[in-house]
N, C-alpha and C positions, 0 to 999 in steps of 0.2 A: 712332260707329255700328259695328258689328259687320258682317261680310261675309255672318254666317249672317243677319245681320237684312234683308235684302233677299234674302235667299234664299227661294223656294217648297218643303217638302221635298215630293217624289214618293214618295208611301204604293203606288200601284197602277199598273204600267203595263199594257195590253193593244193589243197590233199584229195585224189584221187586213189580210188581204192578202187585194184584189180584180182578179182581172184586170191592170193596168198601175198601178192605184190601192196604195195603202199607207195603213189608215185607224189614229190612233194614240189610244186612250183613254187618260187620265190623270190619276188622280184627285192630286190636291194639296190638302195643307194651307196655310193662312196662318198668323200668329205666334201668331194668338189659336184658335188650334185648329181653326177652322172648315174646312170639304173644300169642292172646287168641281172639276166636270168638264173637263177641256180636252178637244176633240174637233178631232185634225186631218187633214185629206185630203193625201197628197204624192203627187204625181203628176211623173215622168221627163219631163223636154222637152228638147228641144238647140234652144241660145241661135241667135243668128244669126252666130255664129263656129266654130259646130257641137259645140262643145263643152256637155256633158250640164249641167242642174243642175236642182234641186227645187224643185218650184212647190206653197207648201203655204198651205192654208185653213184658219185657226185659229176653234173653239166657244169660248168661254169660256161654260161652263152652272153658275149657282150653285146651290144647296142650294134656296133659297126659289122657285125659279123648276122642280126636277126635275118635279115631279108634273105642273106645264101642257104639258114639254114632252115627258113618257111619253105624256100622252093627245092630245097633238097627234100624236106617230107613228102612234098607235094607229090615229088616227083616219085618218090619211093613209094608211096599210098596208091596211085594213079598205077603204077607197075604194079602193084598185087592186084588192085582190083582187075585189071587187065589179063593177070595171070589164071584169076579165079572167073572170067566168063565173062565178067562185066555185071556179077552177081554187087547186091547192094550192098553198102558197110555195114558194120552191125549195129545196132540202133544206141545212141547216145542218149536217149531222153533219162530223164533223174528221178527216182522215186523219192519225195520229199520223208517220208517213212524210212527209209534205209538205216540200217543200226548202222553204216559206214560212214556217215555223213559226218560225225565226231570224230575227230583222232586227238590222243592225247600228244602232245609233244612230247612229257616228261617220260610217258613210257620206252619211247622210242630206246633211251641210253641204256635202259636195264638188260 
């Protein structure tokens, strides 16, 4: 068995900095060229010894679930909007000069 056979090829990656959290959206391919999405929430924490570490939570989303997942998110977001009196959602415009546009993945393991 080669080293590559256990490797899942990363096809696309997008990071979104949101306050104290960073969300990573990674599209990966399987050996059979099927695609899936991992969504990772990462938050910097301090350990009992005072040293920082990253707490991570990961969701694996498979192609057969994409539509149901998106339907669920849309329904939840619509409900939030209706509960808030149809106030507009926060702006999603991106400032190209944002200091959060580049995330060093090597730092996440430290």
